[in-house]
N, CA, C, O and the ligand as a Tripos MOL2 file, in Angstrom:
@<TRIPOS>MOLECULE
protein
  281   279    71     0     0
PROTEIN
NO_CHARGES

@<TRIPOS>ATOM
      1 N         100.7380  145.7440   87.9540 N.3       1 MET1
      2 CA        100.3020  145.8610   89.3470 C.3       1 MET1
      3 C          98.7750  145.6870   89.4390 C.2       1 MET1
      4 O          98.0380  146.3210   88.6840 O.2       1 MET1
      5 N          98.3140  144.8610   90.3280 N.am      2 SER2
      6 CA         96.8870  144.7420   90.5390 C.3       2 SER2
      7 C          96.4510  145.7760   91.5680 C.2       2 SER2
      8 O          97.2750  146.3240   92.2990 O.2       2 SER2
      9 N          95.1790  146.0300   91.6170 N.am      3 ALA3
     10 CA         94.6770  147.0390   92.5420 C.3       3 ALA3
     11 C          93.6460  146.4230   93.4750 C.2       3 ALA3
     12 O          92.6620  147.0670   93.8380 O.2       3 ALA3
     13 N          93.8790  145.1600   93.8630 N.am      4 LYS4
     14 CA         92.8820  144.4990   94.7020 C.3       4 LYS4
     15 C          93.0040  144.8750   96.1690 C.2       4 LYS4
     16 O          92.0960  144.6060   96.9560 O.2       4 LYS4
     17 N          94.0980  145.4840   96.5390 N.am      5 THR5
     18 CA         94.2270  145.9440   97.9250 C.3       5 THR5
     19 C          94.3460  147.4590   97.9380 C.2       5 THR5
     20 O          94.4530  148.0920   96.8870 O.2       5 THR5
     21 N          94.3250  148.0280   99.1210 N.am      6 ARG6
     22 CA         94.4810  149.4720   99.2280 C.3       6 ARG6
     23 C          95.8300  149.8690   98.6460 C.2       6 ARG6
     24 O          96.7930  149.1080   98.7360 O.2       6 ARG6
     25 N          95.9030  151.0300   98.0630 N.am      7 PRO7
     26 CA         97.1480  151.4490   97.3890 C.3       7 PRO7
     27 C          98.3580  151.4330   98.3240 C.2       7 PRO7
     28 O          99.4710  151.1580   97.8770 O.2       7 PRO7
     29 N          98.1640  151.7180   99.6020 N.am      8 ASP8
     30 CA         99.3200  151.7680  100.5020 C.3       8 ASP8
     31 C          99.8060  150.3730  100.8750 C.2       8 ASP8
     32 O         100.8280  150.2370  101.5480 O.2       8 ASP8
     33 N          99.0910  149.3350  100.4490 N.am      9 GLU9
     34 CA         99.5470  147.9680  100.7180 C.3       9 GLU9
     35 C         100.1970  147.3370   99.5010 C.2       9 GLU9
     36 O         100.7920  146.2640   99.6000 O.2       9 GLU9
     37 N         100.0920  147.9720   98.3930 N.am     10 MET10
     38 CA        100.6070  147.3600   97.1760 C.3      10 MET10
     39 C         102.1160  147.1360   97.2630 C.2      10 MET10
     40 O         102.8880  148.0320   97.6060 O.2      10 MET10
     41 N         102.4940  145.9230   96.9440 N.am     11 GLY11
     42 CA        103.8990  145.6140   96.9360 C.3      11 GLY11
     43 C         104.4950  145.3690   98.3060 C.2      11 GLY11
     44 O         105.6960  145.1300   98.4220 O.2      11 GLY11
     45 N         103.6790  145.4250   99.3450 N.am     12 GLU12
     46 CA        104.2280  145.2100  100.6820 C.3      12 GLU12
     47 C         103.9960  143.7760  101.1330 C.2      12 GLU12
     48 O         102.9650  143.1730  100.8340 O.2      12 GLU12
     49 N         104.9600  143.2500  101.8470 N.am     13 TRP13
     50 CA        104.8150  141.9110  102.3820 C.3      13 TRP13
     51 C         105.6660  141.8120  103.6370 C.2      13 TRP13
     52 O         106.4950  142.6790  103.9120 O.2      13 TRP13
     53 N         105.4490  140.7390  104.3970 N.am     14 ALA14
     54 CA        106.2440  140.4960  105.5880 C.3      14 ALA14
     55 C         106.5840  139.0180  105.6370 C.2      14 ALA14
     56 O         105.7970  138.1900  105.1800 O.2      14 ALA14
     57 N         107.7530  138.6690  106.1870 N.am     15 PRO15
     58 CA        108.0830  137.2510  106.3260 C.3      15 PRO15
     59 C         107.2510  136.6240  107.4310 C.2      15 PRO15
     60 O         107.0480  137.2360  108.4810 O.2      15 PRO15
     61 N         106.7710  135.4210  107.2070 N.am     16 GLY16
     62 CA        105.9600  134.7830  108.2410 C.3      16 GLY16
     63 C         105.6680  133.3390  107.9280 C.2      16 GLY16
     64 O         105.9130  132.8600  106.8210 O.2      16 GLY16
     65 N         105.1290  132.6410  108.9380 N.am     17 THR17
     66 CA        104.8040  131.2270  108.7890 C.3      17 THR17
     67 C         103.2920  131.0470  108.7230 C.2      17 THR17
     68 O         102.5260  131.9250  109.1200 O.2      17 THR17
     69 N         102.8830  129.8880  108.2130 N.am     18 VAL18
     70 CA        101.4740  129.5730  108.0100 C.3      18 VAL18
     71 C         101.1620  128.2730  108.7360 C.2      18 VAL18
     72 O         101.8600  127.2750  108.5510 O.2      18 VAL18
     73 N         100.1210  128.2760  109.5580 N.am     19 GLY19
     74 CA         99.6840  127.0580  110.2160 C.3      19 GLY19
     75 C         100.7390  126.5130  111.1620 C.2      19 GLY19
     76 O         101.4260  127.2670  111.8500 O.2      19 GLY19
     77 N         100.8600  125.1590  111.1870 N.am     20 GLU20
     78 CA        101.7440  124.5080  112.1390 C.3      20 GLU20
     79 C         103.1810  124.4230  111.6540 C.2      20 GLU20
     80 O         104.0790  124.0810  112.4230 O.2      20 GLU20
     81 N         103.4000  124.7250  110.4100 N.am     21 ASP21
     82 CA        104.7460  124.6420  109.8500 C.3      21 ASP21
     83 C         105.4980  125.9320  110.1470 C.2      21 ASP21
     84 O         105.3660  126.9240  109.4310 O.2      21 ASP21
     85 N         106.2860  125.9010  111.2120 N.am     22 VAL22
     86 CA        107.0190  127.1120  111.5970 C.3      22 VAL22
     87 C         108.4380  127.0960  111.0460 C.2      22 VAL22
     88 O         109.2290  127.9900  111.3500 O.2      22 VAL22
     89 N         108.7740  126.0840  110.2330 N.am     23 MET23
     90 CA        110.1060  126.0190  109.6340 C.3      23 MET23
     91 C         110.1750  126.7680  108.3080 C.2      23 MET23
     92 O         111.2150  127.3130  107.9390 O.2      23 MET23
     93 N         109.0540  126.7850  107.6050 N.am     24 THR24
     94 CA        109.0230  127.4390  106.2970 C.3      24 THR24
     95 C         108.5200  128.8690  106.4500 C.2      24 THR24
     96 O         107.3920  129.0970  106.8880 O.2      24 THR24
     97 N         109.3580  129.8170  106.0880 N.am     25 VAL25
     98 CA        108.9940  131.2250  106.1800 C.3      25 VAL25
     99 C         108.5870  131.7170  104.7950 C.2      25 VAL25
    100 O         109.3740  131.6860  103.8490 O.2      25 VAL25
    101 N         107.3380  132.1710  104.7020 N.am     26 HIS26
    102 CA        106.7840  132.6370  103.4360 C.3      26 HIS26
    103 C         106.7660  134.1630  103.4080 C.2      26 HIS26
    104 O         106.9830  134.8350  104.4160 O.2      26 HIS26
    105 N         106.4990  134.6740  102.2210 N.am     27 ARG27
    106 CA        106.1530  136.0880  102.1080 C.3      27 ARG27
    107 C         104.6520  136.2140  102.3060 C.2      27 ARG27
    108 O         103.8730  135.6660  101.5270 O.2      27 ARG27
    109 N         104.2410  136.9300  103.3400 N.am     28 LEU28
    110 CA        102.8140  137.0980  103.6120 C.3      28 LEU28
    111 C         102.3460  138.4650  103.1510 C.2      28 LEU28
    112 O         103.0130  139.4800  103.3560 O.2      28 LEU28
    113 N         101.1760  138.4610  102.5190 N.am     29 ILE29
    114 CA        100.5810  139.7220  102.0640 C.3      29 ILE29
    115 C          99.1880  139.8630  102.6670 C.2      29 ILE29
    116 O          98.5610  138.8660  103.0230 O.2      29 ILE29
    117 N          98.7120  141.0700  102.7800 N.am     30 GLY30
    118 CA         97.3940  141.3160  103.3610 C.3      30 GLY30
    119 C          97.4620  142.4580  104.3530 C.2      30 GLY30
    120 O          98.3030  143.3470  104.2230 O.2      30 GLY30
    121 N          96.5670  142.4420  105.3620 N.am     31 PRO31
    122 CA         96.5190  143.5370  106.3410 C.3      31 PRO31
    123 C          97.6500  143.4390  107.3700 C.2      31 PRO31
    124 O          97.4320  143.0970  108.5320 O.2      31 PRO31
    125 N          98.8430  143.7450  106.9100 N.am     32 LEU32
    126 CA        100.0340  143.5630  107.7520 C.3      32 LEU32
    127 C         100.0390  144.4890  108.9630 C.2      32 LEU32
    128 O         100.6750  144.1920  109.9750 O.2      32 LEU32
    129 N          99.3390  145.5990  108.8610 N.am     33 ASP33
    130 CA         99.4090  146.6030  109.9290 C.3      33 ASP33
    131 C          98.3320  146.4060  110.9830 C.2      33 ASP33
    132 O          98.2080  147.2280  111.8900 O.2      33 ASP33
    133 N          97.5470  145.3300  110.8860 N.am     34 ASP34
    134 CA         96.4790  145.1050  111.8450 C.3      34 ASP34
    135 C          96.6620  143.7590  112.5430 C.2      34 ASP34
    136 O          96.3520  142.7210  111.9580 O.2      34 ASP34
    137 N          97.1550  143.7540  113.7690 N.am     35 PRO35
    138 CA         97.4380  142.4950  114.4800 C.3      35 PRO35
    139 C          96.1990  141.6320  114.6930 C.2      35 PRO35
    140 O          96.3220  140.4250  114.8990 O.2      35 PRO35
    141 N          95.0170  142.2220  114.6460 N.am     36 GLY36
    142 CA         93.7930  141.4510  114.8540 C.3      36 GLY36
    143 C          93.3310  140.7090  113.6160 C.2      36 GLY36
    144 O          92.3660  139.9460  113.6730 O.2      36 GLY36
    145 N          94.0000  140.9200  112.5090 N.am     37 ARG37
    146 CA         93.5510  140.3040  111.2440 C.3      37 ARG37
    147 C          94.6280  139.4230  110.6300 C.2      37 ARG37
    148 O          94.6760  139.2650  109.4100 O.2      37 ARG37
    149 N          95.4900  138.8480  111.4570 N.am     38 THR38
    150 CA         96.6020  138.0720  110.9020 C.3      38 THR38
    151 C          96.1130  136.8460  110.1400 C.2      38 THR38
    152 O          96.8070  136.3760  109.2380 O.2      38 THR38
    153 N          94.9300  136.3120  110.4770 N.am     39 ARG39
    154 CA         94.4040  135.1540  109.7370 C.3      39 ARG39
    155 C          94.0750  135.5110  108.3060 C.2      39 ARG39
    156 O          94.0000  134.6340  107.4460 O.2      39 ARG39
    157 N          93.8780  136.7840  108.0420 N.am     40 GLU40
    158 CA         93.5380  137.2070  106.6770 C.3      40 GLU40
    159 C          94.7650  137.3270  105.7920 C.2      40 GLU40
    160 O          94.6470  137.5310  104.5840 O.2      40 GLU40
    161 N          95.9350  137.2000  106.3870 N.am     41 LEU41
    162 CA         97.1530  137.2550  105.5830 C.3      41 LEU41
    163 C          97.2070  136.0310  104.6700 C.2      41 LEU41
    164 O          96.6570  134.9770  104.9880 O.2      41 LEU41
    165 N          97.8690  136.1880  103.5510 N.am     42 LYS42
    166 CA         98.0120  135.0720  102.6110 C.3      42 LYS42
    167 C          99.4630  134.9460  102.2170 C.2      42 LYS42
    168 O         100.1730  135.9420  102.0730 O.2      42 LYS42
    169 N          99.8990  133.7040  102.0420 N.am     43 SER43
    170 CA        101.2450  133.5100  101.5370 C.3      43 SER43
    171 C         101.2540  133.7540  100.0420 C.2      43 SER43
    172 O         100.2780  133.4650   99.3480 O.2      43 SER43
    173 N         102.3480  134.2820   99.5550 N.am     44 VAL44
    174 CA        102.4540  134.5840   98.1260 C.3      44 VAL44
    175 C         102.3410  133.2980   97.2970 C.2      44 VAL44
    176 O         101.8040  133.3250   96.1890 O.2      44 VAL44
    177 N         102.8420  132.1770   97.8210 N.am     45 CYS45
    178 CA        102.8400  130.9170   97.0700 C.3      45 CYS45
    179 C         101.5180  130.1680   97.1790 C.2      45 CYS45
    180 O         101.3030  129.1880   96.4660 O.2      45 CYS45
    181 N         100.6270  130.6190   98.0660 N.am     46 GLY46
    182 CA         99.3350  129.9680   98.1920 C.3      46 GLY46
    183 C          99.2900  128.8880   99.2560 C.2      46 GLY46
    184 O          98.2710  128.2150   99.4130 O.2      46 GLY46
    185 N         100.3970  128.7100  100.0010 N.am     47 GLU47
    186 CA        100.4370  127.7010  101.0540 C.3      47 GLU47
    187 C          99.4700  128.0930  102.1770 C.2      47 GLU47
    188 O          99.3260  129.2700  102.5060 O.2      47 GLU47
    189 N          98.8180  127.0910  102.7530 N.am     48 GLY48
    190 CA         97.9550  127.3350  103.9050 C.3      48 GLY48
    191 C          96.5240  127.6510  103.5160 C.2      48 GLY48
    192 O          96.2230  127.9920  102.3720 O.2      48 GLY48
    193 N          95.6540  127.5260  104.5070 N.am     49 LYS49
    194 CA         94.2370  127.7890  104.2900 C.3      49 LYS49
    195 C          93.8650  129.1100  104.9720 C.2      49 LYS49
    196 O          94.6210  129.6560  105.7760 O.2      49 LYS49
    197 N          92.6870  129.5950  104.6250 N.am     50 ALA50
    198 CA         92.2230  130.8680  105.1770 C.3      50 ALA50
    199 C          92.1150  130.8020  106.7020 C.2      50 ALA50
    200 O          92.2870  131.8120  107.3850 O.2      50 ALA50
    201 N          91.8290  129.6050  107.2340 N.am     51 VAL51
    202 CA         91.6120  129.4870  108.6750 C.3      51 VAL51
    203 C          92.9200  129.2860  109.4400 C.2      51 VAL51
    204 O          92.9410  129.3620  110.6690 O.2      51 VAL51
    205 N          93.9950  129.0330  108.7230 N.am     52 ASP52
    206 CA         95.2640  128.7730  109.3940 C.3      52 ASP52
    207 C          95.7940  130.0200  110.0830 C.2      52 ASP52
    208 O          95.6300  131.1420  109.6030 O.2      52 ASP52
    209 N          96.4290  129.7920  111.2140 N.am     53 GLU53
    210 CA         97.0820  130.8770  111.9240 C.3      53 GLU53
    211 C          98.3000  131.3590  111.1320 C.2      53 GLU53
    212 O          99.0490  130.5500  110.5830 O.2      53 GLU53
    213 N          98.4910  132.6590  111.0760 N.am     54 LYS54
    214 CA         99.6740  133.2090  110.4140 C.3      54 LYS54
    215 C         100.4880  133.9700  111.4580 C.2      54 LYS54
    216 O          99.9350  134.6890  112.2890 O.2      54 LYS54
    217 N         101.7790  133.8050  111.4030 N.am     55 ASP55
    218 CA        102.6600  134.5080  112.3340 C.3      55 ASP55
    219 C         103.7300  135.2380  111.5560 C.2      55 ASP55
    220 O         104.4110  134.6590  110.7090 O.2      55 ASP55
    221 N         103.8680  136.5200  111.8550 N.am     56 ILE56
    222 CA        104.9170  137.3050  111.2090 C.3      56 ILE56
    223 C         106.1920  137.2020  112.0380 C.2      56 ILE56
    224 O         106.1650  137.3700  113.2570 O.2      56 ILE56
    225 N         107.2950  136.9260  111.3770 N.am     57 TRP57
    226 CA        108.5800  136.7330  112.0390 C.3      57 TRP57
    227 C         109.6030  137.7030  111.4620 C.2      57 TRP57
    228 O         109.4990  138.1460  110.3180 O.2      57 TRP57
    229 N         110.5840  138.0160  112.2840 N.am     58 ALA58
    230 CA        111.7440  138.7520  111.7750 C.3      58 ALA58
    231 C         112.7860  137.7310  111.3300 C.2      58 ALA58
    232 O         113.8810  137.6540  111.8880 O.2      58 ALA58
    233 N         112.4220  136.9470  110.3120 N.am     59 ARG59
    234 CA        113.2950  135.8830  109.8060 C.3      59 ARG59
    235 C         113.3700  135.9990  108.2930 C.2      59 ARG59
    236 O         112.5170  136.6170  107.6560 O.2      59 ARG59
    237 N         114.3950  135.4000  107.7420 N.am     60 ALA60
    238 CA        114.5440  135.4310  106.2890 C.3      60 ALA60
    239 C         113.5510  134.4610  105.6400 C.2      60 ALA60
    240 O         113.3360  133.3560  106.1390 O.2      60 ALA60
    241 N         112.9600  134.8750  104.5460 N.am     61 VAL61
    242 CA        112.0630  134.0010  103.7880 C.3      61 VAL61
    243 C         112.8680  132.8290  103.2270 C.2      61 VAL61
    244 O         113.9200  133.0290  102.6200 O.2      61 VAL61
    245 N         112.3720  131.6050  103.4310 N.am     62 ASN62
    246 CA        113.0830  130.4410  102.8900 C.3      62 ASN62
    247 C         112.1760  129.5440  102.0540 C.2      62 ASN62
    248 O         112.5870  128.4570  101.6480 O.2      62 ASN62
    249 N         110.9460  129.9860  101.7930 N.am     63 CYS63
    250 CA        110.0780  129.2220  100.9000 C.3      63 CYS63
    251 C         110.5070  129.5150   99.4620 C.2      63 CYS63
    252 O         110.4590  130.6650   99.0240 O.2      63 CYS63
    253 N         110.9270  128.4840   98.7280 N.am     64 PRO64
    254 CA        111.4240  128.6980   97.3520 C.3      64 PRO64
    255 C         110.3600  129.2870   96.4360 C.2      64 PRO64
    256 O         110.6710  130.0900   95.5570 O.2      64 PRO64
    257 N         109.1080  128.8930   96.6350 N.am     65 LEU65
    258 CA        108.0440  129.3990   95.7650 C.3      65 LEU65
    259 C         107.7930  130.8820   96.0290 C.2      65 LEU65
    260 O         107.5600  131.6530   95.0970 O.2      65 LEU65
    261 N         107.8410  131.2740   97.2900 N.am     66 CYS66
    262 CA        107.6410  132.6860   97.6120 C.3      66 CYS66
    263 C         108.8320  133.5150   97.1160 C.2      66 CYS66
    264 O         108.6550  134.6350   96.6370 O.2      66 CYS66
    265 N         110.0220  132.9690   97.2300 N.am     67 LEU67
    266 CA        111.2050  133.6910   96.7710 C.3      67 LEU67
    267 C         111.1860  133.8720   95.2630 C.2      67 LEU67
    268 O         111.6910  134.8640   94.7380 O.2      67 LEU67
    269 N         110.5970  132.9020   94.5700 N.am     68 ALA68
    270 CA        110.5740  132.9550   93.1110 C.3      68 ALA68
    271 C         109.4650  133.8540   92.5880 C.2      68 ALA68
    272 O         109.4830  134.2580   91.4260 O.2      68 ALA68
    273 N         108.5010  134.1680   93.4480 N.am     69 ALA69
    274 CA        107.3660  135.0010   93.0030 C.3      69 ALA69
    275 C         107.8530  136.4230   92.7120 C.2      69 ALA69
    276 O         108.7840  136.9120   93.3540 O.2      69 ALA69
    277 N         107.2290  137.0680   91.7590 N.am     70 PRO70
    278 CA        107.6210  138.4300   91.4010 C.3      70 PRO70
    279 C         107.3210  139.4450   92.5130 C.2      70 PRO70
    280 O         107.5970  140.6340   92.3540 O.2      70 PRO70
    281 ZN        105.6390  130.2840  100.3420 Zn       71 ZN71
@<TRIPOS>BOND
     1     1     2 1
     2     2     3 1
     3     3     4 2
     4     3     5 am
     5     5     6 1
     6     6     7 1
     7     7     8 2
     8     7     9 am
     9     9    10 1
    10    10    11 1
    11    11    12 2
    12    11    13 am
    13    13    14 1
    14    14    15 1
    15    15    16 2
    16    15    17 am
    17    17    18 1
    18    18    19 1
    19    19    20 2
    20    19    21 am
    21    21    22 1
    22    22    23 1
    23    23    24 2
    24    23    25 am
    25    25    26 1
    26    26    27 1
    27    27    28 2
    28    27    29 am
    29    29    30 1
    30    30    31 1
    31    31    32 2
    32    31    33 am
    33    33    34 1
    34    34    35 1
    35    35    36 2
    36    35    37 am
    37    37    38 1
    38    38    39 1
    39    39    40 2
    40    39    41 am
    41    41    42 1
    42    42    43 1
    43    43    44 2
    44    43    45 am
    45    45    46 1
    46    46    47 1
    47    47    48 2
    48    47    49 am
    49    49    50 1
    50    50    51 1
    51    51    52 2
    52    51    53 am
    53    53    54 1
    54    54    55 1
    55    55    56 2
    56    55    57 am
    57    57    58 1
    58    58    59 1
    59    59    60 2
    60    59    61 am
    61    61    62 1
    62    62    63 1
    63    63    64 2
    64    63    65 am
    65    65    66 1
    66    66    67 1
    67    67    68 2
    68    67    69 am
    69    69    70 1
    70    70    71 1
    71    71    72 2
    72    71    73 am
    73    73    74 1
    74    74    75 1
    75    75    76 2
    76    75    77 am
    77    77    78 1
    78    78    79 1
    79    79    80 2
    80    79    81 am
    81    81    82 1
    82    82    83 1
    83    83    84 2
    84    83    85 am
    85    85    86 1
    86    86    87 1
    87    87    88 2
    88    87    89 am
    89    89    90 1
    90    90    91 1
    91    91    92 2
    92    91    93 am
    93    93    94 1
    94    94    95 1
    95    95    96 2
    96    95    97 am
    97    97    98 1
    98    98    99 1
    99    99   100 2
   100    99   101 am
   101   101   102 1
   102   102   103 1
   103   103   104 2
   104   103   105 am
   105   105   106 1
   106   106   107 1
   107   107   108 2
   108   107   109 am
   109   109   110 1
   110   110   111 1
   111   111   112 2
   112   111   113 am
   113   113   114 1
   114   114   115 1
   115   115   116 2
   116   115   117 am
   117   117   118 1
   118   118   119 1
   119   119   120 2
   120   119   121 am
   121   121   122 1
   122   122   123 1
   123   123   124 2
   124   123   125 am
   125   125   126 1
   126   126   127 1
   127   127   128 2
   128   127   129 am
   129   129   130 1
   130   130   131 1
   131   131   132 2
   132   131   133 am
   133   133   134 1
   134   134   135 1
   135   135   136 2
   136   135   137 am
   137   137   138 1
   138   138   139 1
   139   139   140 2
   140   139   141 am
   141   141   142 1
   142   142   143 1
   143   143   144 2
   144   143   145 am
   145   145   146 1
   146   146   147 1
   147   147   148 2
   148   147   149 am
   149   149   150 1
   150   150   151 1
   151   151   152 2
   152   151   153 am
   153   153   154 1
   154   154   155 1
   155   155   156 2
   156   155   157 am
   157   157   158 1
   158   158   159 1
   159   159   160 2
   160   159   161 am
   161   161   162 1
   162   162   163 1
   163   163   164 2
   164   163   165 am
   165   165   166 1
   166   166   167 1
   167   167   168 2
   168   167   169 am
   169   169   170 1
   170   170   171 1
   171   171   172 2
   172   171   173 am
   173   173   174 1
   174   174   175 1
   175   175   176 2
   176   175   177 am
   177   177   178 1
   178   178   179 1
   179   179   180 2
   180   179   181 am
   181   181   182 1
   182   182   183 1
   183   183   184 2
   184   183   185 am
   185   185   186 1
   186   186   187 1
   187   187   188 2
   188   187   189 am
   189   189   190 1
   190   190   191 1
   191   191   192 2
   192   191   193 am
   193   193   194 1
   194   194   195 1
   195   195   196 2
   196   195   197 am
   197   197   198 1
   198   198   199 1
   199   199   200 2
   200   199   201 am
   201   201   202 1
   202   202   203 1
   203   203   204 2
   204   203   205 am
   205   205   206 1
   206   206   207 1
   207   207   208 2
   208   207   209 am
   209   209   210 1
   210   210   211 1
   211   211   212 2
   212   211   213 am
   213   213   214 1
   214   214   215 1
   215   215   216 2
   216   215   217 am
   217   217   218 1
   218   218   219 1
   219   219   220 2
   220   219   221 am
   221   221   222 1
   222   222   223 1
   223   223   224 2
   224   223   225 am
   225   225   226 1
   226   226   227 1
   227   227   228 2
   228   227   229 am
   229   229   230 1
   230   230   231 1
   231   231   232 2
   232   231   233 am
   233   233   234 1
   234   234   235 1
   235   235   236 2
   236   235   237 am
   237   237   238 1
   238   238   239 1
   239   239   240 2
   240   239   241 am
   241   241   242 1
   242   242   243 1
   243   243   244 2
   244   243   245 am
   245   245   246 1
   246   246   247 1
   247   247   248 2
   248   247   249 am
   249   249   250 1
   250   250   251 1
   251   251   252 2
   252   251   253 am
   253   253   254 1
   254   254   255 1
   255   255   256 2
   256   255   257 am
   257   257   258 1
   258   258   259 1
   259   259   260 2
   260   259   261 am
   261   261   262 1
   262   262   263 1
   263   263   264 2
   264   263   265 am
   265   265   266 1
   266   266   267 1
   267   267   268 2
   268   267   269 am
   269   269   270 1
   270   270   271 1
   271   271   272 2
   272   271   273 am
   273   273   274 1
   274   274   275 1
   275   275   276 2
   276   275   277 am
   277   277   278 1
   278   278   279 1
   279   279   280 2
@<TRIPOS>SUBSTRUCTURE
     1 MET1         2 RESIDUE 1 A MET
     2 SER2         6 RESIDUE 1 A SER
     3 ALA3        10 RESIDUE 1 A ALA
     4 LYS4        14 RESIDUE 1 A LYS
     5 THR5        18 RESIDUE 1 A THR
     6 ARG6        22 RESIDUE 1 A ARG
     7 PRO7        26 RESIDUE 1 A PRO
     8 ASP8        30 RESIDUE 1 A ASP
     9 GLU9        34 RESIDUE 1 A GLU
    10 MET10       38 RESIDUE 1 A MET
    11 GLY11       42 RESIDUE 1 A GLY
    12 GLU12       46 RESIDUE 1 A GLU
    13 TRP13       50 RESIDUE 1 A TRP
    14 ALA14       54 RESIDUE 1 A ALA
    15 PRO15       58 RESIDUE 1 A PRO
    16 GLY16       62 RESIDUE 1 A GLY
    17 THR17       66 RESIDUE 1 A THR
    18 VAL18       70 RESIDUE 1 A VAL
    19 GLY19       74 RESIDUE 1 A GLY
    20 GLU20       78 RESIDUE 1 A GLU
    21 ASP21       82 RESIDUE 1 A ASP
    22 VAL22       86 RESIDUE 1 A VAL
    23 MET23       90 RESIDUE 1 A MET
    24 THR24       94 RESIDUE 1 A THR
    25 VAL25       98 RESIDUE 1 A VAL
    26 HIS26      102 RESIDUE 1 A HIS
    27 ARG27      106 RESIDUE 1 A ARG
    28 LEU28      110 RESIDUE 1 A LEU
    29 ILE29      114 RESIDUE 1 A ILE
    30 GLY30      118 RESIDUE 1 A GLY
    31 PRO31      122 RESIDUE 1 A PRO
    32 LEU32      126 RESIDUE 1 A LEU
    33 ASP33      130 RESIDUE 1 A ASP
    34 ASP34      134 RESIDUE 1 A ASP
    35 PRO35      138 RESIDUE 1 A PRO
    36 GLY36      142 RESIDUE 1 A GLY
    37 ARG37      146 RESIDUE 1 A ARG
    38 THR38      150 RESIDUE 1 A THR
    39 ARG39      154 RESIDUE 1 A ARG
    40 GLU40      158 RESIDUE 1 A GLU
    41 LEU41      162 RESIDUE 1 A LEU
    42 LYS42      166 RESIDUE 1 A LYS
    43 SER43      170 RESIDUE 1 A SER
    44 VAL44      174 RESIDUE 1 A VAL
    45 CYS45      178 RESIDUE 1 A CYS
    46 GLY46      182 RESIDUE 1 A GLY
    47 GLU47      186 RESIDUE 1 A GLU
    48 GLY48      190 RESIDUE 1 A GLY
    49 LYS49      194 RESIDUE 1 A LYS
    50 ALA50      198 RESIDUE 1 A ALA
    51 VAL51      202 RESIDUE 1 A VAL
    52 ASP52      206 RESIDUE 1 A ASP
    53 GLU53      210 RESIDUE 1 A GLU
    54 LYS54      214 RESIDUE 1 A LYS
    55 ASP55      218 RESIDUE 1 A ASP
    56 ILE56      222 RESIDUE 1 A ILE
    57 TRP57      226 RESIDUE 1 A TRP
    58 ALA58      230 RESIDUE 1 A ALA
    59 ARG59      234 RESIDUE 1 A ARG
    60 ALA60      238 RESIDUE 1 A ALA
    61 VAL61      242 RESIDUE 1 A VAL
    62 ASN62      246 RESIDUE 1 A ASN
    63 CYS63      250 RESIDUE 1 A CYS
    64 PRO64      254 RESIDUE 1 A PRO
    65 LEU65      258 RESIDUE 1 A LEU
    66 CYS66      262 RESIDUE 1 A CYS
    67 LEU67      266 RESIDUE 1 A LEU
    68 ALA68      270 RESIDUE 1 A ALA
    69 ALA69      274 RESIDUE 1 A ALA
    70 PRO70      278 RESIDUE 1 A PRO
    71 ZN71       281 GROUP 0 **** ****
């Protein structure tokens, strides 16, 4: 386990999309509890740029790389 985030965020993620691709649902990690910081979220697979819009969805993750991540 890494300790780069606050302890209460470790291991937590939410399903969501990155940028304009709303078909691929990734596992997003980061400040999930702060709606004003959604751009700071990152996909587990590394898809998307820091400036891309991130949207959290109540959908099943379908990105194969995110699903394969530990
Ligand atoms: Zn992904």
